[in-house]
Residue, then its C-alpha position, 0 to 999 in steps of 0.5 A: m532523447a530516448f527518454f523524452r520520446f518515451v515521455r511523449q509516448l506515455g503522455t499520448l497513451l494516457t490521453t488517447r480515447l477509443r470508442p467502446l467495442p461491442y460484445r467484447f472486452s479485449a480487441p484483437l492484438a497482434e501476434s507476438g512479433q508483429a509491428c508495434a505502431a509508433d503512433p497510437t492512433t494507428l492502433l485504431s481501425p483504419t476508418r477510425a484512425t483516418q477520421p479527422a480530429a474534429r469529428r472524433r468524440v470522446p465517449r461519455e463513459f470515458w468522462i464518467v470513469l475519469c471524473a470518478l477516478l479523480f474524485v477518489c484520488a482527491i480523497y487520497l490526497l486530502t486525507s494524507g495528513i490524517p490521522k497521526l502517524f502510526d507506530q510500527v510501519d509509519g514511524q519506521y520510515a518517517g522517523a528514520a527520514r527525520e533522523m537522516i535530515a538531522r544527521g545530514d546523512w542520506l546514505v544510511p537510514t537510522q532508527d534511534g541512532i541505530p542503522r536500519l538496513q532491512k530495506p534499501p533507501l529509495l523511500y527514505w530519500l523520497e521522505i527526506l525530499s518531502l519533509r524538507t519541502f513541506g516540513a515535518n508533519e503527517f501530510a509530508a510524511r505520507l505524500p510520497v506514498t500517495l503520489v507513487t500510488f497515483g502513478w500505480f493507478s496510471a500504470t495499471a491503466l497503461i497495462v490494460f490499454r496495451i492489452t485491450r487497446r481501449s482507454l476506457a478499459g484501462w481507466a476503469s481498471a485504475l478506478i477499480l484498483a483505487a476504490s478497493m478497500g485494501t488499496f486505500f488502507f495499505t497505501h495510507l501507510v508509509m511503507t515500501e509496497p506501493l513503490v514496489a507495486f508501481f515500479l513492477a507495474m511499469t516494468m510489466w507495461c514495458l515488457i508487454s510493449a516489447l512483446q508487441c514490437d516488430p522483431g526487425d525494429q531492434r532499436k525500439l525493442d531494446r528501448w522498451l527492454l532498457f526502460a523495463w530494466l530501469f524500473i526493475a532497478l528502482g523497484s530493487l532500490s525500494k525493497g530488494l530483489h523482489s522487483l528483479a525476481f518477478p519479471v525474470l520468473v515471468a519471462g521464464l514461464s512465458a518462454w516455456f509456455k509461449p515459444l513465440t515470445r522467446p526471442v524477446w525474453r532471450r534479448f531481455l535476459l541475455r543482453p548485458h545492457g540491462w544488467l549493467l544499468f541495474l547494477l549501476i543504479t543499485a550496486p553503489w548503495y549496497i557496496t558502500t553500506e557493506i564497507r561501512y557495516p561489514g556483513f550487511l550484504v550477506d544478512h540483507l540478501w540471505n536473512e532479509q530477502v531469502g529468509h522472508v520468502l522462505n519464512r526463515r527470517w531470524p529473529p522473526d519480526s512478525e507473525r505469519v497470517p494463516l494462508l486460508l485467512f489470507w485469501a479470505e481477507h481479500l474478499v474484504l480487501l477488494f470490497p466492493w468489487t467482490l460483490f461482482l464475482p458472480a458476474w465475472i464468472s458468468l462472463r467467463r462461462m459465456s466466453r466458452s461458447e462465444p470466445l473472445p479474440q485471443s491476444g498473441g502473447e501479452t495477456h498471459v504475462l498478467w496471469f504469470w505475474f499473478l501466479v508467481n506472486a500467489v505461489g511465492i507468498t505461500f511459503s513466505s512469512l505471509q502478511d496481509y499486503y503481500l499480494l498487493v503488487s499483483w492487484p492490477v491483474l485483479a482490477f483488470c478482471f473486474a473491469e471486464v464486468f463493467v466494460d464488456t458489453r455482452p448481455v448478462a442477466r440483470g440480477y448479477y448487477a442489481i442484486p449487489g446493489l440490493f445487498l449494499a442497500i440492506l447493509g445500509v439499512a442494517g447499519l443505520i439501525c445499529s447506529f441508533w441502537m446503542h446504549p446510554l453511557a455507563a457511569d465510568g465513561i464506557a459505552t455499553p451497547a444494547i446488544g451484547w454480541t457486538i464489537s465490545t464483546a470481542f475487543g473489550p470496553i470501548p471508550a465513550d468518545l470512540w463510540r461516538g465517533l463510530e456512531q457517526f462513521l456508521r451513520i454516514n456510511s450506512a446512509v450513503a450505502l443505502v442510496a448507492g445500493l438503490l442507485i446500483a440496483n436501478f442501474g443494474r436493472r437497466r444494464q448501465r454498467i459504467a454508471i454502477l462503476a462510478v456510483l460504487a467508486v464515489f461510495m468508496g471515496v466517501v467511506f475512505g474520507a469518513g474512515a480517515v476522519t474517524m481514525r483521528i478519534a482512535q489515533d492515540e491507540f495506534s500512534s505515540a504522538r500524544v506520548a511525545s507531546i506529554i513528555e515534551n510538555a513535561g520536559s519544559g524544553n530541557t533536553s537533559y532527561r532520559v526517555i525509557c520505554a517498557f516496549e520492544s523497540n519496534d512498538l513505538t516507532s512514531l516516537f522517532f518522528y515526534l520526539p527528537h530524543r534518544i530512547f532507551w528500552v527496558d527488557a526489550h530484545p536488541e536482536t531485531e536490527f542487524a547493526t545491533r545484533a552483529l556489530d553491537i551498535g546501539k546495544d547500550l540503549y537496551i537496559d534491564e530493570a536493575r539499571l532502570l531502578a538505578l537511573w530512577r533513583g539517580p539525579e537525572r530526570i527519567f520519563l518511563v512509558a509503559r502499558s497501563a495494565s502493567l502500572d502495578g507491576w512497575k510500582q513494585v519494580l521501582l519501589l513506589k508507594d503510590a504509582n499515581s503520584y508519579l503519573i503525568g499522563r495517559c495515552a489510550s493504553r499507555v501511561v507516562l511516569t516520571n521520577r521527578l514531577r519538576p525538572 
């Protein structure tokens, strides 16, 4: 019954609409320890709460924000099936889920038959459910992450609503999060971070709700804390103990700096009920996997979890992003909202002379959440998406720019619009200032300092796609920029928010469609198609890749066949490194030559640039005679042109 009451209250909070508050972003909150109303309508002023339902009006701004959010979410959903699944991340999870379905084993994810134990299995389970429901396709593979991302947006709205008591501020924060460049990019990949972000946001919502509860109402307080532990457990079953470390550290900081919150945190951390629920959900998989693969638990907790946090994971599975570059990247990842940083700074300065009503113990939870994340990643094996789980805090900050009604200079809103319009004009000029095609099919831009000089020759079909992408988005940017400049002059902030969100939705849609042109460079789907067509349905062939095993992972999804690796390193996976499982899949050049000369049909996938080198290794007079297909920078060779 507690669960159903929780769901009802969640639905009520999602649909409660409040009137905008003049000259303030956040309404006064009760000091920590005051009553948390059971009925959300009592959170309104007495006059507002007692008004008849028929007289309550939903503000127009609320519908504008909600419609813009629905538009952006529709783009997320409609582009889930494009482009093809990428190598590296996408293939690791979707490919392992496909193998789990084929083996009928829900417990242990496998990649090429080798147990893949870096991450707990929750994402794999969601992938299995989706693939079984919608079939083995790109839409089904990305759908679980897309739906979880929608939950993350809603959780952000709930958090901000709890802090500000304004649903408009909540949904504006959700819209800003959804319409950020990095959000779309990272949640368009099949990986665990969106799950962790969603469960961590829900955890923080429950903890903030617990801080607002009456200490005398222990049942309600314990219910919020127990739900927080539920989301901690689900987050830990998604990626690991990060979901436990974040709230524990936030609780410690809050108790240190805000003594009034200590009774709640003491109850959160010291009561055994939450820990028991956490262990009941997470321990069975860890214990069962340890029994099947001795030594897994130590390697997973120490090497994978602590090793990544301290940048001591062995062997390293990725290069660390420089810290300064990481923070600079966020100007782009959070685009276009970073254009309004001056407006936010102006509001912060204004707050010194016109202080906002202070919350009693809840807003600081958000800042400690962000601080723990920001400090933690400083020493970790830093990747571009490691701050993703704290982006709701940044969305909360940027929402103040559009929801706060204090007077700010018009230029803070109009100038970003003019800047966007200028970018649109520049993009349109560049899109028409291209080149005729060179005779070899490579586009040569008229200006020599463009992207071609940085990334080398670009295929002509990709140039044509980039031209269309640039023209569409530049035209939309020009229109959006002029509208924003006009609305900024009139200080119509919600209109600016909606225009920017629609603009980003168009960019997302056009970008996903354009990526279909370049997908062969990032996906091995076409490589799998070449091999399957050449194999003519005969399964008695061997596929060998001259890559590392984590380079062509989408083959595990598109090619239901075991893959061998030549001159690769088997130490990446614990099962291969410690238990020798799948070590026979790693061969050297001498073994490859023996197989190439044998009776079995061989398909070799290699880099185009290394074709001459493999000609020498395999003692081929003419490597092109054995070439059956090209896919971007990769080639497929066979030792027999016919089976």
